[in-house]
PAZA-397590 format. One line per 4 residues: number of its first residue (from 1); their letters; for each residue x, y, z of C-alpha. Coordinates in nm, 4 decimals. Each point is the difference from the previous one (the first is absolute). Layout:
NUM = A = X Y Z  ...
This chain:
1 = NRYL = 3.9090 1.0032 -2.6094  0.1104 -0.0170 0.3657  0.0591 0.3610 -0.0036  -0.3150 0.0723 -0.1382
5 = EDVK = -0.3195 0.1498 0.2388  -0.2669 -0.2918 -0.0311  -0.3428 0.1497 -0.1301  -0.3205 -0.1572 0.1662
9 = HPLP = -0.2695 0.0542 -0.2513  -0.2425 -0.3671 -0.0646  -0.0950 -0.1172 -0.3145  -0.3539 -0.0730 -0.1043
13 = KVEE = -0.1377 -0.3507 0.0749  -0.0935 -0.1581 -0.2886  -0.3272 -0.0493 0.1352  -0.0239 0.3749 0.0548
17 = LFVA = 0.0814 0.0355 -0.3727  -0.2778 -0.1795 -0.1125  -0.2595 0.1190 0.2070  0.0824 0.3297 -0.1211
21 = LQGG = -0.0885 -0.1081 -0.3762  -0.2984 -0.1667 0.0749  -0.2762 0.0790 -0.2511  0.1950 0.0941 -0.2810
25 = KTFS = -0.0779 -0.0488 -0.3507  0.3369 0.0126 -0.1619  0.3634 0.0587 0.1068  0.2810 0.1688 -0.0968
29 = KIDF = 0.3837 -0.0496 0.1270  0.2198 0.2628 -0.0054  0.3877 -0.0826 0.0422  0.2504 0.2596 0.1114
33 = KNAY = 0.3166 0.0348 -0.2116  0.3130 -0.0590 0.1827  -0.1808 0.0369 0.3482  0.2406 0.0507 0.2633
37 = NQLL = 0.2232 0.1964 -0.2238  -0.2733 0.2971 -0.0435  0.0514 0.0626 0.3645  0.2784 0.3025 0.0351
41 = LDEE = 0.2269 -0.0520 0.3155  0.1346 0.2955 0.2466  0.3673 0.0735 0.0044  0.0788 -0.1682 0.3057
45 = TSKV = -0.1469 -0.3303 -0.1380  0.1355 0.0149 -0.3228  0.3681 0.0003 0.1843  -0.1478 -0.3111 0.1955
49 = LAWS = -0.0741 -0.2020 -0.3066  0.3147 0.1092 -0.1849  0.1190 -0.2488 -0.2313  0.3689 -0.1094 0.0356
53 = THKG = 0.1532 -0.1416 -0.3198  0.3474 -0.0117 -0.1497  -0.0268 0.3494 -0.1994  -0.1075 0.1769 0.2939
57 = IYIV = -0.3231 0.0895 0.2486  -0.2881 0.0297 -0.1574  -0.2817 0.2350 0.1699  -0.3774 -0.1738 -0.0085
61 = NRLP = -0.2679 0.2857 -0.1116  -0.2793 -0.2513 0.0034  -0.1275 -0.2895 0.2293  0.1556 -0.3120 -0.1028
65 = YGTK = -0.1484 -0.3538 0.0368  0.0953 -0.2204 0.2784  0.0293 0.3013 0.2502  -0.1934 -0.1440 0.3513
69 = PACA = -0.2580 0.2701 -0.0040  -0.0684 0.0436 -0.3757  -0.3266 -0.1867 0.0094  -0.1478 0.1702 0.3016
73 = IFQK = 0.0890 0.3194 -0.1367  -0.1009 -0.0414 -0.3551  -0.3818 -0.1570 0.1146  -0.0269 0.3087 0.2376
77 = IVEE = 0.0757 0.2667 -0.2692  -0.2352 -0.1786 -0.2133  -0.2652 -0.0311 0.2431  0.0134 0.3407 0.0935
81 = TLLG = -0.0157 0.1112 -0.4043  -0.2998 -0.2382 -0.0397  -0.1763 0.0800 0.3262  -0.3969 0.0647 0.0275
85 = LKGT = -0.0314 -0.1407 -0.3921  -0.3049 -0.2417 -0.0645  0.0599 -0.3646 -0.1642  0.3626 0.0436 0.0384
89 = MNFL = 0.2719 -0.1896 0.1904  0.3984 -0.0691 -0.0080  0.2144 -0.2420 0.1073  0.3524 0.1744 -0.0379
93 = DDVI = 0.0337 0.0626 -0.3888  -0.3068 -0.1769 -0.1077  -0.2980 0.2436 -0.0335  -0.3833 -0.1615 -0.0682
97 = VTGR = -0.2694 0.2176 -0.1110  -0.3787 -0.1190 -0.0457  -0.3451 0.1520 0.0302  -0.3580 -0.1353 -0.0074
101 = SDEE = -0.0281 0.1224 -0.3395  0.1756 0.1376 -0.2855  -0.0637 0.3950 0.0490  0.0902 -0.0913 0.3745
105 = HTKN = 0.3220 -0.2006 -0.0852  0.0919 0.2989 -0.2623  -0.0294 0.2481 0.2701  0.2074 -0.1772 0.2602
109 = LKNV = 0.2782 -0.1349 -0.2654  0.0387 0.4149 -0.0979  0.0071 0.1040 0.3683  0.2708 -0.2497 0.0727
113 = LVRL = 0.2112 0.1098 -0.3131  -0.0220 0.3605 0.1257  0.1077 -0.0789 0.3610  0.2920 -0.1857 -0.1589
117 = EHAG = 0.1050 0.2590 -0.2342  -0.0089 0.2718 0.2526  0.2104 -0.2193 0.2415  0.2649 -0.0374 -0.2892
121 = FKVN = -0.0478 -0.3601 -0.0512  0.0397 -0.1480 -0.3523  -0.1610 -0.3731 -0.0926  0.1172 -0.2590 -0.2235
125 = LNKC = -0.2779 -0.0058 -0.2813  0.0890 -0.3383 -0.1229  -0.0731 -0.1691 0.3179  -0.3305 0.2101 0.0406
129 = SFFQ = -0.3260 -0.1865 -0.0785  -0.3297 0.2168 -0.0132  -0.3676 -0.0885 0.0413  0.0533 -0.4009 -0.0047
133 = KEIC = -0.2723 -0.2336 0.1102  0.2232 -0.1868 0.2006  0.3537 0.0547 0.1214  0.2888 -0.1724 0.1780
137 = YLGH = 0.0819 0.2062 0.3377  0.2419 -0.1585 0.2627  -0.0487 -0.3542 -0.0874  -0.3715 0.0126 -0.0531
141 = IINE = -0.2490 0.0530 -0.2956  -0.2364 0.2726 0.0534  -0.3220 0.0479 -0.1892  -0.3615 0.1070 0.0704
145 = EGLK = -0.1204 -0.3225 0.1760  0.2797 -0.0199 0.2486  0.3293 -0.1512 0.0058  0.2097 -0.3110 -0.1384
149 = KDPA = 0.3399 -0.1387 0.0136  0.2573 0.0921 -0.2607  0.0417 -0.2696 -0.2638  0.3668 0.0769 0.0031
153 = KVEA = 0.0494 -0.0341 0.3640  -0.1974 -0.3154 -0.0019  0.2140 -0.1351 -0.2545  0.3076 0.0465 0.1951
157 = IVKA = -0.1510 -0.1728 0.3057  -0.1130 -0.2913 -0.2025  0.3276 -0.0244 -0.1897  0.2007 0.0316 0.3307
161 = SRPL = 0.2355 -0.2918 0.0795  -0.0226 -0.2205 0.3049  0.1638 0.1482 0.3377  0.3632 -0.1372 0.1046
165 = DIHG = -0.0126 0.1621 0.3384  -0.1708 0.2153 0.2618  0.0492 0.3364 -0.1792  -0.1306 -0.1461 -0.3130
169 = VRAF = -0.3070 -0.1109 0.2154  -0.0183 0.3281 0.1018  -0.0174 0.1556 -0.3042  -0.2503 -0.2431 -0.1832
173 = VGMI = -0.2491 0.0845 0.3153  0.0436 0.3613 -0.0392  -0.0964 0.0002 -0.3741  -0.3279 -0.2241 0.1072
177 = NYYG = -0.0690 0.2270 0.2660  0.0175 0.3073 -0.2119  -0.3265 -0.1256 -0.1507  -0.1277 -0.1487 0.2930
181 = RFIN = -0.3135 0.2475 -0.0117  -0.1176 -0.1907 -0.2917  0.0311 -0.3563 0.1299  -0.2513 -0.1163 0.3249
185 = NVSS = 0.1879 -0.3411 0.0562  0.4208 0.0476 -0.1161  0.0767 -0.0326 0.3908  -0.1040 -0.4157 0.0031
189 = LLEP = 0.2400 -0.0671 -0.2773  0.2854 0.2291 0.1162  -0.0301 -0.1447 0.3565  0.2926 -0.2547 -0.0692
193 = MYRL = 0.2076 0.3070 -0.1267  -0.0775 0.1925 0.3140  0.1834 -0.2461 0.2157  0.2938 -0.0116 -0.1839
197 = LKKG = 0.0341 0.3655 0.0515  -0.0291 -0.0436 0.4064  0.3113 0.0832 0.1893  0.2380 -0.2653 0.0491
201 = QTFK = -0.1675 -0.2310 -0.2520  0.2089 -0.2276 -0.2065  -0.0960 0.0668 -0.3759  -0.1183 -0.3155 -0.1335
205 = WTDK = -0.2170 0.0239 -0.3270  -0.2783 -0.2746 0.0269  -0.2577 -0.1332 -0.2085  -0.2446 0.1774 0.2036
209 = CEVA = 0.1746 0.3208 -0.1324  0.0333 -0.0727 -0.3451  -0.3787 -0.0891 -0.0010  -0.0435 0.3826 0.1404
213 = FNKA = 0.2422 0.1773 -0.2231  -0.1981 -0.1267 -0.3149  -0.3358 0.0403 0.1304  0.1109 0.3381 0.1165
217 = KQMV = 0.0974 0.0658 -0.3934  -0.3613 -0.0932 -0.1117  -0.1672 0.2097 0.2253  0.1854 0.3214 -0.0894
221 = ASEN = -0.0543 -0.1023 -0.3507  -0.3904 -0.0246 0.0319  -0.2391 0.2983 -0.0467  -0.1144 0.2141 0.2590
225 = VLIH = -0.1641 0.3586 0.0115  0.0034 0.2465 0.3121  -0.2387 0.2785 -0.0319  0.0912 0.3528 0.0723
229 = YDPL = -0.1054 0.1391 0.3350  -0.3113 0.2196 -0.0286  -0.1058 0.2021 0.2968  -0.3472 0.0365 -0.1465
233 = LELR = -0.0402 -0.3870 0.0479  -0.0809 -0.1948 0.3395  0.3062 -0.1658 0.1302  0.0026 -0.3491 0.1544
237 = LNCD = 0.2882 -0.1461 0.2093  0.0020 -0.3921 0.0490  0.2368 -0.0833 0.2599  0.0830 -0.3727 0.1522
241 = ASNI = 0.2931 -0.2009 0.1774  0.1145 -0.3585 0.0140  0.2713 -0.1189 0.2289  0.2539 0.0796 -0.2394
245 = GIGA = -0.0682 0.3599 -0.1421  -0.3075 0.2841 -0.0352  -0.0898 0.1058 -0.3163  -0.2615 0.2573 -0.1417
249 = VLSS = -0.1287 0.1120 -0.3102  -0.1655 0.3753 -0.0709  -0.2838 0.0364 -0.2744  -0.2072 0.2345 -0.1750
253 = ILPD = -0.3745 -0.0708 -0.0454  -0.0781 0.0646 -0.3338  -0.3630 0.1925 -0.1031  -0.1361 -0.3398 -0.0796
257 = GTER = 0.0891 -0.1728 0.3029  0.3265 -0.2113 -0.0988  0.3393 -0.0006 0.2265  0.3026 0.0824 -0.1586
261 = PITF = 0.3379 -0.0145 0.1737  0.2292 0.3277 0.0171  0.2642 -0.2150 0.1667  0.1001 -0.3310 0.2109
265 = ISKI = 0.2441 0.0242 0.3065  0.1265 -0.2519 0.2340  0.2576 -0.1128 0.2336  0.1483 -0.2585 0.1911
269 = LSDA = -0.0541 -0.0200 0.3773  0.3321 0.0437 0.2339  0.0508 -0.2974 0.2553  -0.1099 0.2268 0.2746
273 = ERNY = -0.3234 0.1004 -0.2044  -0.0703 -0.3831 -0.0970  -0.0635 -0.0549 0.3881  -0.2492 0.2375 -0.0041
277 = SVVV = -0.3768 -0.0920 0.0789  -0.2656 -0.0190 -0.3117  -0.1437 0.3204 0.1245  0.3405 0.1808 -0.0087
281 = KEAL = 0.0992 -0.1519 -0.3381  -0.3414 0.1115 -0.1173  0.0155 0.3674 0.1661  0.3844 0.0326 -0.1370
285 = AIYW = -0.1224 -0.0882 -0.3618  -0.2180 0.2834 0.0181  0.2097 0.2309 0.1647  0.3052 -0.0825 -0.2194
289 = AVKK = -0.2328 0.0362 -0.3290  -0.1753 0.3407 0.1396  0.3612 0.1263 0.0721  0.1835 -0.1268 -0.3093
293 = LSQY = -0.2844 0.1350 -0.2500  -0.0570 0.3489 0.2118  0.0700 0.1801 -0.3251  -0.3416 -0.1344 -0.1551
297 = LLGR = -0.2135 0.0241 0.3256  0.1094 0.2638 0.2133  -0.2850 0.2727 -0.0321  -0.2124 -0.2619 -0.2242
301 = HFKL = -0.3231 -0.1928 0.1176  0.0312 -0.3479 -0.0756  -0.0973 -0.3656 0.1037  0.2211 -0.2292 0.2217
305 = VTDH = -0.0826 -0.3551 -0.0541  0.1150 -0.2793 0.2274  -0.1256 -0.3340 0.0640  0.0798 0.0250 0.3434
309 = KPFL = -0.3309 0.0793 0.2258  0.1584 0.1256 0.3172  0.1365 0.2782 -0.1769  -0.3410 0.1728 -0.0288
313 = AIFG = 0.0218 0.0779 0.3815  0.3472 0.0725 -0.0165  0.0736 0.2570 -0.3095  -0.3707 0.0602 -0.0559
317 = EKTG = -0.0420 0.3503 -0.1163  -0.3008 0.0571 0.2529  0.1329 -0.1650 0.3070  0.2799 0.0944 0.2389
321 = IPIM = 0.3001 -0.1895 0.0526  -0.0681 -0.2673 0.2654  0.2233 0.0489 0.3121  0.1087 -0.3549 0.0338
325 = TAGK = 0.1508 -0.0512 -0.3326  0.3334 -0.1159 -0.0644  0.2324 0.3079 0.0379  0.1217 -0.0390 -0.3942
329 = LQRW = -0.3789 0.0035 -0.0975  -0.0384 0.3263 0.1945  0.2882 0.1446 -0.1840  -0.1136 -0.0867 -0.3579
333 = ALFL = -0.3558 0.0882 0.0761  0.0958 0.3739 0.1326  0.2144 0.0044 -0.3466  -0.3070 -0.0929 -0.1833
337 = TGFD = -0.1945 0.2729 0.1395  0.1393 0.2286 -0.2074  -0.1572 -0.1808 -0.3454  -0.3587 0.0313 -0.1093
341 = YEII = -0.1004 -0.3674 -0.0553  -0.2676 -0.2236 0.0399  0.0847 -0.3131 0.1170  -0.2085 -0.3359 -0.1346
345 = HIKG = 0.0151 -0.3629 0.0692  -0.0346 -0.2702 -0.2448  0.0748 -0.3585 -0.0139  0.3389 -0.1485 -0.0170
349 = STNS = -0.1004 -0.2015 -0.3391  -0.0784 0.3564 -0.1763  0.3226 0.1864 0.0793  0.1870 -0.2017 -0.2087
353 = VADV = 0.2662 0.2102 -0.1439  0.1049 0.1528 0.3255  0.0258 -0.3307 0.1534  0.2082 -0.1384 -0.3101
357 = LSRL = 0.2359 0.2996 0.0717  0.0549 -0.0734 0.3609  0.0685 -0.3648 -0.0569  0.2401 0.1080 -0.2373
361 = PLAS = 0.1827 0.2922 0.0851  0.2878 0.2237 -0.0815  0.3051 0.0450 0.1901  0.0229 0.3183 0.1502
365 = KGEE = 0.1633 0.1559 0.2926  -0.2462 0.1789 0.2325  0.0065 0.1190 0.3533  -0.0911 -0.1976 0.2273
369 = DNEE = -0.2349 0.0809 0.3106  0.1414 -0.1666 0.3173  -0.0640 0.2176 0.2553  -0.2387 -0.2064 0.2235
373 = YLKF = -0.1421 0.0160 0.3476  0.1421 -0.3285 0.1128  0.3594 0.1809 0.0368  -0.1597 0.2220 0.2790
377 = IERS = -0.2137 -0.2421 0.1671  0.2694 -0.2428 0.0775  0.1701 0.2882 0.2033  -0.2893 -0.0092 0.2591
381 = CPID = -0.1278 -0.3565 -0.0240  0.1048 -0.2293 0.2432  -0.0027 -0.3041 -0.2023  0.2546 -0.0617 -0.2605
385 = ACCI = -0.0790 0.0209 -0.3705  0.1555 -0.3317 -0.0519  -0.2170 -0.1436 0.2456  -0.3341 0.1437 -0.1586
389 = RVEI = 0.1013 -0.1311 -0.3573  0.0433 -0.3557 0.1509  -0.2995 -0.0289 0.2121  -0.2276 0.1365 -0.3123
393 = KKDS = 0.1166 -0.2696 -0.2109  -0.0793 -0.2376 0.2949  -0.3532 0.1608 0.0965  -0.2574 -0.1888 -0.2482
397 = ILSK = -0.2272 0.2885 -0.0765  0.2533 0.2901 -0.0495  0.2366 -0.2467 -0.2163  -0.3300 -0.0187 -0.2453
401 = VLNF = -0.0468 0.3653 0.0361  0.3615 0.0950 -0.1206  -0.0516 -0.2469 -0.2770  -0.3365 0.1705 -0.0935
405 = VTEG = 0.1842 0.3411 0.0058  0.2934 -0.1365 -0.2152  -0.2265 -0.1934 -0.2701  -0.3388 0.1829 0.0441
409 = FPTE = -0.2933 -0.0776 0.2364  -0.2763 -0.2095 -0.1146  -0.3537 0.1601 -0.0668  -0.1547 -0.1263 0.3231
413 = VVDK = 0.1007 -0.1785 0.2853  -0.1924 -0.2564 0.2653  0.2906 -0.0312 0.2586  -0.1277 0.2341 0.2781
417 = DMIP = 0.3329 0.0787 0.1564  0.0939 0.1195 -0.3902  -0.2951 0.2508 -0.0349  0.1813 0.2697 0.1958
421 = YFRK = 0.2823 0.0084 -0.2173  -0.2021 -0.0502 -0.3170  -0.1976 0.3298 0.0784  0.3497 0.1473 0.0037
425 = QSEL = 0.1609 -0.1171 -0.2951  0.0347 0.3223 -0.1781  0.2145 0.1047 0.3003  0.2136 -0.2359 0.0979
429 = YMED = 0.3483 -0.0799 -0.1403  0.3086 -0.1560 0.0465  0.3628 0.1344 0.0713  0.3110 -0.1905 0.0842
433 = GILM = -0.2318 -0.3044 0.0465  -0.2062 0.1167 0.2607  -0.3783 0.0979 -0.0243  -0.0954 0.3627 -0.0103
437 = WGYR = -0.2955 0.1796 0.0471  0.0238 0.3623 -0.0631  0.3151 0.1105 0.2111  -0.0958 -0.2589 0.2948
441 = VVIP = 0.1523 -0.4013 0.0024  -0.2254 -0.2689 -0.0242  0.0805 -0.2038 0.3094  -0.0199 -0.3942 0.0093
445 = STLR = -0.1983 -0.1587 0.2565  0.2911 -0.1376 0.2269  0.1563 0.3419 0.0271  -0.3422 0.1833 0.0957
449 = EELL = 0.0182 -0.0863 0.3976  0.3746 0.1155 0.0309  -0.1013 0.3451 -0.1780  -0.3157 0.0210 0.2198
453 = KELH = 0.2539 -0.0362 0.3061  0.2146 0.2800 -0.1253  -0.2934 0.2289 -0.0821  -0.1258 -0.0334 0.3584
457 = STHM = 0.3719 -0.0425 0.1629  -0.0788 0.3634 0.1711  -0.3545 -0.0955 0.0464  -0.1653 0.2532 -0.1863
461 = GSAK = -0.4020 -0.0360 -0.0736  -0.0942 -0.1392 -0.2865  -0.0979 0.3193 -0.1807  0.3867 0.0998 0.0082
465 = MKSL = 0.0994 -0.3701 -0.0960  -0.2102 0.0378 -0.3275  0.1248 0.3320 -0.0918  0.3445 -0.1137 0.0507
469 = ARSY = -0.0410 -0.3428 -0.2113  -0.1742 0.2079 -0.2879  0.3406 0.1112 -0.0560  0.1914 -0.2841 -0.0619
473 = FWWP = -0.1868 -0.3162 -0.0467  -0.3488 -0.1680 -0.0926  -0.1693 -0.3383 0.0205  -0.3755 -0.0626 0.0103
477 = NIDQ = -0.1931 0.0797 0.2865  0.2941 0.1825 0.1723  -0.2385 0.2583 0.1851  -0.1822 -0.3002 0.1603
481 = DIEH = 0.3135 -0.1763 0.1015  0.1508 0.3045 0.1509  -0.3338 0.0653 0.2036  0.0153 -0.4021 0.1127
485 = YVRK = 0.3538 0.0335 0.0839  -0.0547 0.2956 0.2279  -0.2929 -0.1256 0.1753  0.2026 -0.3235 0.1057
489 = CVMC = 0.2945 0.2137 0.1187  0.0083 -0.0745 0.4090  0.1915 0.2725 0.0668  -0.2033 0.2692 -0.1802
493 = LEVR = -0.3296 -0.1639 0.1803  0.1871 0.0469 0.3378  0.0687 0.3861 -0.0349  -0.2322 0.1088 -0.2152
497 = SNPP = -0.2420 0.2613 0.1512  -0.3068 -0.1038 0.1110  -0.2047 0.3116 0.1129  -0.3384 -0.0214 0.1631
501 = LAKL = -0.3080 -0.0019 -0.2187  -0.2108 0.3014 -0.0044  -0.3100 -0.0219 0.2356  -0.3342 -0.0466 -0.1787
505 = VKWP = -0.2297 0.2772 0.0834  -0.3952 -0.0662 -0.0020  -0.2493 0.2351 -0.1681  -0.1864 0.1666 0.2822
509 = ESCG = -0.3093 -0.1738 0.1005  -0.2939 0.1557 -0.1623  -0.2414 0.1762 0.2041  -0.3040 -0.0644 -0.1805
513 = VFDR = -0.1438 -0.1631 -0.3210  0.0600 0.3157 -0.2580  0.3618 0.0600 0.1554  0.2286 -0.1005 -0.2299
517 = VHID = -0.0321 -0.2346 -0.3321  0.2577 -0.1517 -0.2695  -0.0337 -0.0082 -0.3492  0.1982 -0.1720 -0.2712
521 = FLGP = -0.0223 -0.1971 -0.3082  0.0118 -0.3654 -0.1368  0.0678 -0.0836 -0.3493  0.0059 -0.1023 -0.2533
525 = VNGK = -0.1849 -0.3079 0.0808  -0.1203 -0.1799 -0.3404  0.0125 0.3312 -0.1527  -0.1934 0.1920 0.2821
529 = MFFI = 0.1063 0.2578 0.2534  -0.1677 0.0693 0.3399  -0.0073 0.2748 0.2673  0.0170 -0.1209 0.3740
533 = LTYS = -0.1273 0.1846 0.2618  0.0045 -0.1138 0.3814  -0.0357 0.1573 0.3190  0.2680 -0.0421 0.2811
537 = FSKW = -0.2832 -0.0276 0.2937  -0.2301 -0.2338 -0.1405  0.1726 -0.1397 -0.3177  -0.3096 0.0227 -0.1729
541 = PEIC = 0.1356 -0.0257 -0.3622  -0.1174 0.1635 -0.3628  0.0739 -0.1302 -0.3102  -0.0471 0.1497 -0.3242
545 = EMNR = 0.0973 -0.1188 -0.3471  0.1769 0.2833 -0.1952  -0.0567 0.0298 -0.3386  0.2903 0.2892 0.0010
549 = TDSK = 0.2454 0.0953 0.3030  0.0306 0.3936 -0.0350  -0.0378 0.2192 0.2547  -0.3574 0.1326 -0.1488
553 = SMID = -0.1300 -0.3969 -0.0150  0.1453 -0.0260 0.3855  -0.1580 0.3236 0.1407  -0.3244 -0.1254 -0.1409
557 = KLRE = 0.0157 -0.3418 0.1779  0.0741 0.1878 0.3352  -0.2982 0.2229 -0.0574  -0.2207 -0.2761 -0.0130
561 = IFAR = 0.1052 -0.2033 0.2975  0.0443 0.3189 0.2406  -0.3288 0.0689 -0.1565  -0.1570 -0.3265 0.2085
565 = FGLP = 0.2133 0.0271 0.3328  0.1393 0.3639 0.0248  0.3324 0.1671 -0.0220  0.3317 -0.1717 0.1817
569 = NKIV = 0.2189 0.2124 0.1309  0.3343 -0.1083 -0.1198  0.0560 -0.2267 -0.3129  0.3436 -0.1964 -0.0436
573 = SDNG = 0.1351 -0.1031 -0.3124  0.3163 -0.0534 -0.2085  0.1882 0.2329 -0.2419  -0.1770 -0.1012 -0.2988
577 = PQFT = -0.0330 0.2806 -0.2523  -0.4002 -0.0001 0.0758  0.0621 0.0529 0.3480  0.2470 0.2702 -0.0851
581 = SIEY = -0.1929 0.1886 -0.2233  -0.1407 0.3441 0.0416  -0.3578 -0.0966 -0.0712  0.0101 -0.2776 0.3227
585 = KNFC = 0.1763 0.2965 0.1781  -0.2446 0.2381 -0.0675  -0.2780 -0.2377 0.1068  0.1107 -0.0913 0.3340
589 = SHNG = 0.0666 0.3602 0.1060  -0.3432 0.0893 -0.1201  -0.1496 -0.2473 0.2007  0.1999 0.0441 0.2943
593 = IKMV = 0.1897 -0.3451 -0.0180  0.3316 -0.0035 0.1181  0.2374 -0.1944 -0.2870  0.2596 -0.2486 0.1316
597 = TSLP = 0.2436 -0.1838 -0.2623  0.2161 -0.3013 0.1020  0.4173 0.0228 -0.0222  0.0967 -0.0447 -0.3434
601 = FHPS = 0.1050 -0.3599 -0.0957  -0.1348 -0.1075 0.3643  -0.3385 -0.1415 -0.0828  -0.0285 -0.1656 0.3361
605 = TNGA = -0.0653 0.3513 0.1681  -0.3599 -0.0579 -0.1879  -0.0303 -0.3269 0.1393  -0.3636 0.0172 0.0672
609 = AENA = -0.0707 0.0680 -0.4328  0.2710 -0.2292 -0.0604  -0.1595 -0.2800 0.2079  -0.3306 0.0761 -0.1672
613 = VKTF = 0.1266 -0.0354 -0.3240  0.1902 -0.3210 0.0715  -0.3099 -0.1702 0.1668  -0.2252 0.1241 -0.2942
617 = KSCL = 0.2438 -0.1047 -0.2827  0.0360 -0.3432 0.1457  -0.3532 -0.0616 0.0367  -0.0702 0.1699 -0.3251
621 = LKLI = 0.2214 -0.2646 -0.2036  -0.1178 -0.2901 0.2098  -0.3929 0.0933 -0.0651  0.0795 0.0525 -0.3794
625 = KSNK = 0.1780 -0.3143 -0.0748  -0.2931 -0.1899 0.2144  -0.2896 0.2079 -0.1941  -0.1716 -0.2883 -0.1373
629 = SNMS = -0.3285 0.1997 -0.0084  0.1545 0.2792 -0.2362  -0.0890 0.2778 0.2726  0.1252 0.3396 -0.1206
633 = ISAI = 0.2717 0.1741 0.1757  -0.2663 0.2625 0.1753  -0.1450 -0.2939 0.1264  0.3145 -0.1784 0.1322
637 = ISRY = 0.0746 0.3589 0.1844  -0.3255 -0.0023 0.1543  0.0029 -0.3508 0.1210  0.3712 0.0646 0.1243
641 = LFTY = -0.1521 0.3346 0.1852  -0.2851 -0.1742 0.1778  0.2452 -0.2782 0.1241  0.2358 0.2350 0.1242
645 = RNTP = -0.2253 0.2409 0.1628  -0.1586 -0.2702 0.2015  0.3281 -0.1520 0.1297  0.0778 0.1331 0.3249
649 = H = 0.3328 0.1953 0.0478
């Protein structure tokens, strides 16, 4: 075998075989006669595989059993022979054929036999079976309803003797795990055996191992049926996590509304994964389940069910990935964007199957995602990670937050200091005993002053300090703390620039009563809007209650006022839409009035109107509150104008 060139061709997964056979009513199994021996060898390979005996050397003309690449070569050739045939799958020398009806089954079977005949293959008729309602294939019983365990294999497991060493434990656990898809709570029983399989563990068969051994046999012997995967039925994936493992169940929703399982999956968390926060563990369950069952889910719309509400925001199909989510969650959310799903939140009490699987997981060697931000932050942070870890445990608030991150946050918090962390609960996680918010370290109160000092070591302004701080760490009200620290810095105060204020420029004195007027709007006050006009020369005010504040309504009021007092030379206003409209500009132009607007965002440049608005608003509110005789707004305005106009200015 060491001189043979290896051939890489994957054997089909058991799940792929069963999915291809879904919808079948009856089943046929075809067995090859002397499977590998039907393949002819070329001259060079025949010499390599020659047999040396006491009678001489014999050249081998056909592929013998026991050669390293035989399985891959045979599987590849048979797959190529049967490529494109419906209702047909093969696993090495076993070919299974089915159909949704007897007619379709017959047609599929004829196509298979024709292909095999053209390829020169021969079958063993004695081992073939045709049009069976159920058939044994790869240790499973396949029928129209779904999959069942092979009674012969179950009997072998039930009669298995007690393991005497680690190898026996590994063999028994392997047999149980082969039927793990049928069982949703086997891992709790096997957990004592998993401990024996740990590296460096001394073999000691305990009473717990004996209980697990016997109960595992009973569970394998129980009757559980998994339905076939049907692409026409709605898919539902339930996921959950616990402190020891993660689990999921993929189900189909039948036309009558009942939910039937397709497969159960679970795995034990590694030591590193057990240190993840609750949010990250729950997210890992979703990511791992979708990745594990991608052959069922890719290209299909399915419902993703979880009992962890924060994932509606993190993994929601209609929301973006939050920026400050943990790095792992961002990468997993990016992976999930390749799937068409609708995430649904349910109560934990109704997610029982996935919950059981997560608490009773199967052992699994999975990839760990240990790349995180803390390694990069430590290179630039002036405070040692060990120091932060110690101070977090001493901090009365952060020690509670760290516990909540690990065990789960309560439904509500009363402590005001805890509210900022409660709002960010879906984005907080723990890494190496340090609390993280996204890519930022959460700093305990005792170290904040030292970090502020480091940030301000070059006496940068608050804006630059905030920008730098956002790259590394966070705590509640960090922006306000930075601003306060900069304001109290004596050195910054001594050398800061203090340019002279711009000189105030007064409006030129009006040369007459109708020289210049100032206008503005007030409101809403008690649901009312008011138009205010004041003459700069005499301080004479005009106040009009307005139903609408558009240009046309304003111009009508201006016409009414100017009809009594005459046209002014200038009108000063702010940059409101009424004062910059084409209609208003045309009105001023046609009446020979110069239109002047104040500087944008500087209302003080229209001070006369602003003062008139402020004075009237103050008096109006007082008059409304002290209005014991129920005067109308019009009467209040008239009374105000009468008093104001008779007051010397």
